C-alpha positions in Angstrom: 169.0 -26.0 22.9 172.5 -27.6 23.2 173.6 -27.6 19.5 176.5 -25.4 18.7 175.8 -22.0 17.0 178.0 -20.6 14.2 179.2 -17.1 15.3 181.1 -14.0 14.3 183.3 -12.0 16.7 184.5 -8.4 16.3 186.6 -6.8 19.1 190.0 -5.4 20.1 190.8 -7.9 23.0 191.0 -11.4 21.4 194.1 -12.6 19.7 194.3 -12.9 16.0 197.1 -13.5 13.4 197.6 -9.7 13.1 197.3 -9.0 16.8 194.6 -7.6 19.0 193.5 -4.5 17.0 189.9 -4.0 16.0 188.8 -6.5 13.4 186.8 -9.6 12.6 188.4 -12.2 14.8 186.2 -15.3 14.2 183.7 -16.6 11.6 182.9 -20.2 12.4 181.1 -23.0 10.6 179.0 -22.0 7.6 180.0 -18.3 8.2 183.6 -19.0 7.3 182.7 -18.9 3.6 180.0 -16.3 3.8 181.9 -13.1 2.9 178.6 -11.3 2.4 177.4 -12.0 6.0 180.9 -11.2 7.4 180.9 -7.8 5.7 177.4 -6.9 6.8 178.4 -7.8 10.4 181.5 -5.6 10.2 179.3 -2.7 8.9 176.9 -3.3 11.8 179.8 -3.0 14.3 181.4 0.1 12.7 178.0 1.8 12.8 177.7 1.2 16.5 180.6 3.4 17.7 183.7 5.4 17.0 186.9 5.7 19.0 187.5 9.0 20.7 184.6 11.3 21.4 181.9 8.9 20.1 183.0 5.9 22.1 180.3 3.4 23.4 180.1 3.1 27.2 177.9 2.8 30.2 175.2 0.6 28.5 175.9 -2.9 29.9 174.7 -4.9 26.9 172.5 -4.6 23.9 171.0 -6.9 21.3 170.1 -6.2 17.6 170.5 -8.1 14.4 170.1 -8.2 10.6 168.8 -10.5 7.9 171.4 -12.2 5.9 171.7 -10.9 2.3 170.0 -14.1 0.9 167.1 -13.4 3.3 167.2 -17.0 4.5 168.8 -16.5 7.9 169.2 -14.0 10.8 172.2 -12.9 12.7 171.5 -11.9 16.4 174.1 -9.3 17.2 175.0 -9.0 20.9 177.1 -6.0 22.1 178.6 -6.2 25.5 180.7 -3.8 27.6 184.0 -5.5 28.7 187.6 -4.7 29.5 190.5 -5.2 27.2 193.5 -7.3 28.2 195.1 -4.2 29.8 192.0 -3.6 31.9 190.7 -0.6 30.0 186.9 -0.4 29.2 185.9 -1.4 25.7 183.2 -3.2 23.8 182.9 -6.5 21.8 180.4 -7.7 19.2 179.2 -11.3 18.8 177.0 -12.3 16.0 175.0 -15.6 16.4 173.8 -17.1 13.2 170.4 -18.7 12.8 169.7 -20.5 9.5 165.9 -20.9 9.9 163.0 -19.5 11.8 162.6 -22.6 14.1 166.2 -22.4 15.4 165.7 -18.6 15.8 162.6 -19.1 17.9 164.3 -21.7 20.1 167.3 -19.4 20.6 165.1 -16.5 21.7 163.2 -18.8 24.2 166.0 -20.7 25.7 169.4 -19.0 25.2 170.9 -16.4 27.6 172.4 -14.2 24.8 174.5 -12.0 27.1 176.0 -15.0 28.9 176.7 -16.8 25.6 178.5 -13.7 24.2 180.6 -13.2 27.3 181.6 -16.9 27.3 183.0 -16.5 23.8 185.2 -13.7 25.1 186.6 -15.5 28.1 189.5 -17.3 26.3 192.4 -15.4 24.8 191.7 -16.8 21.4 188.2 -17.2 20.0 186.8 -20.8 20.5 186.2 -22.9 17.4 182.7 -23.8 18.6 180.1 -21.7 20.4 178.0 -23.7 22.9 175.0 -21.6 23.9 174.4 -20.8 27.6 170.8 -21.6 28.5 168.5 -19.3 30.4 167.3 -20.5 33.8 163.8 -21.9 33.9 162.6 -19.2 36.3 163.8 -16.4 34.0 161.6 -17.2 31.1 161.8 -15.4 27.7 162.2 -11.6 28.1 159.2 -9.8 26.6 159.0 -6.4 28.3 157.9 -3.4 26.3 157.6 -5.2 23.0 154.0 -4.2 22.4 154.9 -0.5 22.6 157.8 -1.1 20.3 155.7 -2.8 17.7 153.1 0.0 18.0 155.7 2.6 17.4 156.9 0.8 14.3 153.3 0.6 12.9 152.9 4.3 13.6 155.9 5.0 11.4 154.7 2.8 8.5 155.3 3.3 5.6 158.4 5.3 6.7 159.6 2.2 8.5 162.2 3.8 10.8 162.2 4.3 14.6 165.1 6.0 16.4 164.9 5.8 20.2 167.0 6.6 23.3 168.7 3.5 24.7 167.8 2.5 28.2 170.0 -0.2 29.9 168.2 -3.5 30.4 164.9 -2.0 29.2 165.8 -1.6 25.6 167.4 -5.1 25.1 164.3 -6.6 26.7 162.0 -4.7 24.3 164.0 -5.8 21.3 163.9 -9.4 22.3 160.1 -9.1 22.8 159.9 -7.6 19.3 161.9 -10.5 17.9 159.6 -13.0 19.6 156.5 -11.3 18.2 157.8 -11.4 14.7 158.9 -15.0 14.9 155.6 -16.2 16.4 153.1 -14.0 14.6 154.6 -13.7 11.1 156.8 -16.8 11.0 159.6 -14.8 9.4 162.8 -13.1 10.7 162.3 -9.5 12.0 163.7 -6.5 10.3 167.2 -5.1 10.9 167.7 -3.6 14.4 170.8 -1.7 15.5 170.8 -2.5 19.2 172.9 0.4 20.4 175.1 3.1 18.8 176.9 6.1 20.1 176.4 8.0 16.9 173.6 10.6 16.7 173.4 11.0 12.9 169.7 10.4 12.1 170.1 10.8 8.3 173.0 8.3 8.1 171.2 5.9 10.5 168.0 6.0 8.5 169.9 5.1 5.3 171.7 2.2 7.0 168.9 -0.2 6.3 167.9 -0.6 10.0 164.2 -0.3 11.0 165.0 0.3 14.7 168.0 2.2 16.0 168.8 2.8 19.7 171.1 5.8 20.3 173.3 6.0 23.4 175.7 9.0 23.2 179.1 8.8 24.9 179.3 10.0 28.5 180.3 13.6 28.6 179.3 14.2 25.0 176.6 16.8 25.9 176.2 18.1 22.3 175.3 14.6 21.1 172.8 14.2 23.9 171.2 17.5 23.2 171.0 16.7 19.5 169.3 13.3 20.3 166.8 15.0 22.6 165.9 17.6 19.9 165.5 14.9 17.2 163.3 12.7 19.4 161.1 15.7 20.2 160.7 16.6 16.6 160.1 13.0 15.6 157.2 12.8 18.1 155.7 16.1 17.0 155.6 15.0 13.3 153.9 11.7 14.0 150.2 11.4 15.1 149.8 9.5 18.3 147.8 6.3 17.8 145.1 6.4 20.5 144.7 3.6 23.0 141.8 1.3 21.9 138.7 2.5 23.5 135.0 3.1 22.6 134.9 6.2 20.3 131.5 7.4 21.6 130.5 8.7 24.9 127.2 10.5 25.6 127.5 14.2 26.1 125.8 14.8 29.5 126.2 17.1 32.4 128.6 15.9 35.0 127.0 13.5 37.4 124.1 12.6 35.1 123.0 9.1 34.5 122.6 7.5 31.0 120.9 4.1 30.8 123.3 1.8 29.1 122.5 -1.5 27.4 121.7 -4.1 30.0 120.9 -1.5 32.6 124.5 -0.6 33.4 126.2 2.8 33.5 129.2 4.2 31.6 132.5 4.3 33.4 133.1 7.5 35.3 129.4 8.4 35.9 127.4 8.2 39.1 124.2 6.3 39.7 121.2 8.3 40.6 120.8 8.5 44.4 118.8 5.7 45.9 116.4 8.1 47.4 115.2 9.5 44.1 111.4 9.0 43.7 110.6 5.9 41.7 108.1 7.6 39.5 110.6 10.3 38.3 113.1 7.5 37.5 110.6 5.5 35.5 109.4 8.6 33.6 113.0 9.6 32.8 113.8 6.1 31.6 110.8 6.1 29.3 111.6 9.4 27.8 115.2 8.4 27.1 114.2 5.1 25.6 111.8 6.9 23.2 114.5 9.3 22.2 117.0 6.5 21.6 114.5 4.6 19.5 113.7 7.7 17.4 117.4 8.4 17.0 118.2 4.9 16.0 115.4 4.9 13.4 116.8 8.1 11.9 120.5 7.4 12.0 120.9 3.7 11.5 122.6 2.7 8.2 120.5 1.1 5.5 120.9 -2.7 5.4 122.2 -4.0 2.1 120.0 -6.3 0.1 120.3 -9.8 1.3 122.0 -8.9 4.6 120.6 -9.6 8.0 119.2 -6.9 10.2 121.2 -5.7 13.2 120.7 -8.0 16.1 119.6 -6.8 19.5 122.5 -5.4 21.6 124.7 -4.8 18.6 125.8 -1.3 17.8 125.4 -0.2 14.2 128.0 1.9 12.4 127.5 5.6 13.4 126.7 8.0 10.6 127.4 11.2 12.5 129.3 12.4 15.5 131.8 9.6 15.9 132.9 6.2 14.8 131.2 3.0 16.1 131.1 2.8 19.8 132.1 -0.8 20.2 134.4 -3.3 18.4 132.3 -4.6 15.5 133.7 -7.9 14.4 132.4 -9.0 11.0 129.8 -11.8 11.0 131.7 -13.6 8.3 135.4 -13.2 9.2 138.0 -13.3 6.5 139.4 -16.8 6.5 143.2 -17.2 7.0 144.9 -17.7 3.7 145.3 -21.3 2.6 148.7 -22.5 1.4 149.0 -21.5 -2.3 152.5 -22.6 -3.3 153.5 -25.4 -1.0 151.5 -28.2 -2.7 150.7 -29.2 -6.2 152.7 -29.4 -9.4 154.6 -26.5 -11.0 151.8 -26.2 -13.6 149.2 -25.8 -10.8 151.4 -23.2 -9.1 151.5 -21.2 -12.4 147.7 -21.3 -12.6 147.5 -20.0 -9.1 149.8 -17.1 -9.8 148.0 -16.3 -13.1 144.7 -16.2 -11.2 146.2 -13.9 -8.6 147.5 -11.5 -11.3 144.0 -11.2 -12.8 142.6 -10.8 -9.3 144.8 -7.8 -8.5 144.2 -6.3 -12.0 140.4 -6.4 -11.3 140.8 -4.5 -8.0 139.6 -1.0 -8.7 141.2 1.6 -6.3 138.3 4.0 -7.2 135.8 1.8 -5.4 137.7 2.4 -2.1 137.2 6.1 -2.5 133.5 5.6 -3.2 133.0 3.2 -0.4 130.7 4.2 2.5 133.5 3.8 5.0 135.6 6.4 3.2 132.6 8.7 3.2 132.2 8.3 6.9 135.9 9.0 7.6 135.9 12.1 5.4 132.5 13.6 6.1 131.4 12.7 9.6 132.6 15.3 12.2 134.7 13.9 15.0 136.0 15.2 18.3 139.6 16.3 18.2 140.7 13.4 20.4 139.8 11.0 17.6 141.4 12.8 14.7 144.5 10.6 14.9 142.6 7.4 14.5 140.7 8.8 11.6 144.0 9.6 9.8 145.3 6.1 10.4 142.1 4.5 9.0 142.1 6.9 6.0 145.7 6.1 5.3 144.8 2.4 5.2 142.1 3.0 2.5 143.8 5.7 0.5 147.4 4.6 0.6 148.1 1.1 2.0 145.5 -1.0 0.2 146.1 0.7 -3.2 149.8 0.5 -2.6 149.6 -3.3 -2.1 147.9 -3.7 -5.5 150.7 -1.6 -7.1 153.4 -3.6 -5.3 152.0 -6.9 -6.5 151.6 -5.8 -10.1 155.0 -4.1 -9.9 156.6 -7.5 -9.6 155.9 -8.0 -13.3 154.9 -11.6 -12.8 152.7 -11.4 -15.9 155.9 -11.5 -18.0 156.1 -15.2 -17.4 152.6 -15.7 -18.9 153.3 -13.6 -22.0 154.8 -14.6 -25.3 158.4 -13.7 -24.3 158.4 -15.3 -20.9 156.2 -18.4 -21.2 158.7 -20.1 -23.5 161.1 -20.6 -20.6 161.0 -24.0 -18.9 158.3 -24.4 -16.3 160.7 -25.0 -13.5 162.7 -21.8 -14.4 159.5 -19.7 -14.5 158.4 -21.1 -11.1 161.8 -20.4 -9.6 161.8 -16.8 -10.9 158.3 -16.1 -9.6 159.2 -17.5 -6.1 162.4 -15.3 -6.1 160.4 -12.2 -7.0 157.7 -12.9 -4.3 160.4 -13.7 -1.6 162.0 -10.3 -2.2 158.7 -8.4 -1.8 158.2 -6.5 1.4 154.9 -5.7 3.2 154.5 -3.9 6.6 152.6 -6.9 8.2 149.9 -4.6 9.6 147.0 -6.3 7.7 143.5 -4.9 8.0 142.9 -5.4 11.7 142.2 -1.7 12.4 139.6 -1.5 9.6 137.9 -4.7 10.7 137.7 -3.4 14.3 136.3 0.0 13.4 134.0 -1.0 10.6 133.1 -4.6 11.0 129.8 -4.1 9.2 131.8 -3.5 5.9 133.2 -7.0 6.1 129.9 -8.9 6.4 129.4 -9.3 2.7 131.8 -11.7 1.0 131.6 -9.6 -2.2 132.1 -6.3 -0.4 135.0 -4.1 -1.6 136.9 -3.9 1.7 136.6 -7.6 2.2 137.9 -8.4 -1.3 140.9 -6.0 -0.9 141.9 -7.3 2.5 141.6 -10.9 1.4 143.9 -10.1 -1.5 146.4 -8.5 0.9 146.4 -11.5 3.1 146.9 -13.9 0.2 149.8 -11.7 -1.0 151.4 -12.0 2.4 150.9 -15.7 2.3 152.5 -15.9 -1.1 155.6 -14.0 0.2 156.0 -16.2 3.3 155.5 -19.4 1.4 158.0 -18.3 -1.3 160.6 -17.5 1.3 160.0 -20.9 3.0 160.4 -22.7 -0.3 163.8 -21.2 -1.2 
């Protein structure tokens, strides 16, 4: 990637017409006329530090960013620790502008952001053009810790706020990994991230519009460090811990006992019966266990809906008491990826698609989710304490997230453009207004993966309630992404 990047610069070391005091020193290319982006960048910088007791130091470098107000681009904000012209420690902020998702992806994969920012700061006056410094081939894209970061964000949904303690090198690497995940998985810019700040003001930071904030109190500011530690402890106590994916059922047996597993194996952590055990005792024990398992399966297996195939050999059914299903149960008929709905066809065809989607979301009945068998399992089946957190996440998906998606779609009031007052507007104006409303909508991007993993049996029928609700959610996400791409 050798093309020049438009950039913003905020520091107290470069020369400007008014001198070297703190201020916006450069806004090149398309950014020269973007007062909205310039102001948002200045706000980002001012939220990162204060002179005096809340100065920013001993962090090396950090990376964050924000979506442009028109939601079409993303500004990667690189904060670096430098010295001013008098040799005193200070910081500088460089904002690298990316106008589309493809350029954003290439920049994450190829550009050494820290080296590029420091190159801009080398001359006494800001350069007119920023030529990115490329990362060495052996370095590769940084992607450390991003999975944990994404998981923490999903735990906080729908609150949508994560405050964490900044760790030099580790935090920038995690943020870059999060950016790469968003760009590759969702094909859209990530949410706003404040890469590092010396301020420990959780309420103010939460209201700043940033989804992720890394705090790094000034050296010697012990009160701020203690306040940060208290807040992080309280934050973790209030949130349930999402368990590591693992089978949710293990047989309750005395330590050292052997349980015949499917295929003749044993469960992890259990010992095989000593080789010297009499063969007859082993065969008799196996026969008794198999009879008990067969009887238990006949009593506890769920009824098969009319027209659905019986459970195949080796496949675990959904548990009806004790715990959730023991293994990942992928649906026999997976929900197909959403097809493009808005990127082809005439404006009249697009309006027909949207009108059909409006009726589709109106027809969704939130009450059927509460009556669904999966909801009954989650609310009535007793679970071990270790699995209560996962139960709560799955219940939230059924009781809050899915009904909330319906309300969010209908809340866009797209039906106005199909009623008497709205349908008199020109077709092109109606299409543009609908795309604008869809592009401004926000979803958490979590999808229905957790429900599909835990209750694959509920997604086998194409007419099943969960399958219909999740398909509608995926199509809503597709409409949002296509609307943003078309603007």
